[in-house]
C-alpha positions in Angstrom: 0.0 0.0 0.0 1.4 3.4 -1.0 1.2 6.4 1.3 -1.0 9.3 0.2 1.0 11.9 2.1 2.9 12.8 5.3 2.2 14.6 8.5 5.3 16.6 9.2 6.8 18.7 12.0 9.0 21.5 10.9 10.3 24.9 11.8 11.4 27.9 9.8 15.2 28.5 10.2 14.5 32.0 11.7 11.6 30.8 13.9 11.1 29.2 17.3 9.0 26.2 18.0 7.6 23.4 15.9 4.8 23.7 13.3 2.6 20.9 11.9 1.7 20.5 8.3 0.6 18.0 5.7 2.4 17.1 2.5 0.3 15.6 -0.2 1.6 12.8 -2.5 -1.4 13.3 -4.8 -1.9 15.7 -7.7 -4.0 18.7 -7.3 -7.2 17.5 -8.8 -9.0 20.7 -9.8 -8.6 24.4 -8.9 -12.4 24.7 -8.5 -12.7 21.6 -6.3 -9.8 22.9 -4.1 -8.7 19.4 -3.1 -6.0 16.9 -3.9 -6.5 13.5 -5.5 -7.5 12.0 -2.1 -9.9 14.8 -1.1 -7.6 16.7 1.2 -8.4 20.5 1.0 -5.7 22.7 -0.5 -5.7 24.9 2.6 -4.5 21.9 4.7 -1.6 21.1 2.3 1.9 22.6 2.9 3.1 21.4 -0.5 2.7 18.6 -3.1 5.4 15.9 -3.7 5.4 12.8 -5.8 6.1 10.5 -2.8 8.4 10.3 0.2 11.6 10.6 -1.7 10.6 13.8 -3.5 9.4 15.3 -0.2 12.8 14.6 1.3 14.7 15.9 -1.8 12.6 19.1 -1.7 13.5 19.5 1.9 17.2 19.0 1.2 17.2 21.5 -1.7 14.8 23.9 0.1 15.4 27.6 -0.6 12.7 28.4 1.9 15.0 27.7 4.8 12.9 25.3 6.8 14.0 22.4 8.9 12.2 19.0 8.8 12.0 17.7 12.3 10.1 14.5 11.8 7.3 13.0 9.6 4.8 10.2 9.6 3.5 8.6 6.4 -0.3 8.7 5.9 -2.2 5.9 4.3 -5.7 6.0 2.8 -8.3 4.4 5.1 
């Protein structure tokens, strides 16, 4: 079973404390629908990635200066 996303804990390099976010491993379905392929609302998505490896690569190459603290993969019910 493939994960549909990841719940992450992160912090901005110039910030204090941990923030929570969701990274979607699905495509944005439709701008009008405002959800990803799995029905997660856009407003709840930090960014889109094509799986765990792309998420980690994006973090490593981040120009946004954020630190990934930990993550948990999310699977569809």
